[in-house]
N, C-alpha and C positions, 0 to 999 in steps of 0.2 A: 692199029693204037699205032703210031705212028712215029717218029723222029721229029723235035720242036727245037728248030738250030736258035731259036729268036726265045726261047724260053730264061725264064729266071732261074737260077740252080740255089736250092736250096742245099743245107750242111745237110741233110740228111740221104737226099741222095749222093752228096759228095761220097760221105762216109759209105754209103751202102754199095756204091761202085768199089769202092774199092776194098770194102773187105768182098766181094764179090771177087773181084781179080786176084784176093791176096796179097795185096801190096800195103808197103810201109806208108806213113806221110810222107818218110823221105822219095822214096822212089816216085811217089806221084810229084813231091817237088821237082824230082830230077826229071822226069819223063816233060812236065809242063815247065820248065825253064824260070820256076817261081823259088823263092824261099818254102822251106818248111811249115815260117814260123805261118804264113801267110794260107796255109792248108790247115793248120792244126785252128786259126782263125776261122775259117771260113764250116768246118767239121763242129768247131763250137755250138753254131748258129742253131735252134730249130725252123727258123723258117728263113725267106728269101735270104743269101749271104748277103754283105754290106763290103765287099772287095772291090779293086780299081776291075772296069771292067774286062780290059784286056790280062788281065788276073784271074777272073772268073774266066773269060773266054777261052784260054791256053791251061786251065784244069778241065773244062770243058772236052777238048779238042783230046787232051791227053785220052782220059779215059776212052770217048769214044775210039781215039784211032787205036784201043785195046781192047775192043770186041764191047763196050756200055754203052747200053742204046737209051736215050733219054724221053721217058712218056711226061707229058703236058698233064697239066691240071684237071682235064676235064674227065669228068664220072668219078675218079674213085680219088683223086688230088696225085698230086706228082711224084714220079717212081721214075725207079730206073731195072732194067733186065738184060742180061748177057744175049748178045747176039749169038743166032744159032749155026 
């Protein structure tokens, strides 16, 4: 399983990543430099999120920087895990 930097994020991946880190939506927003409403809108979606590309990449970078690894949809669907 490898990190996929060009993948489209899903709301479930953002929710799961944030839960694994035990951080609030506000904390993720602060880490990513975006508004908390953007985080909440993204997490409310079951499929691929529909926010601006820059906001999506900012959330992904913030979660990755905190130790989250994004997994592609090959095999069992998209997911996340904590880096060892």
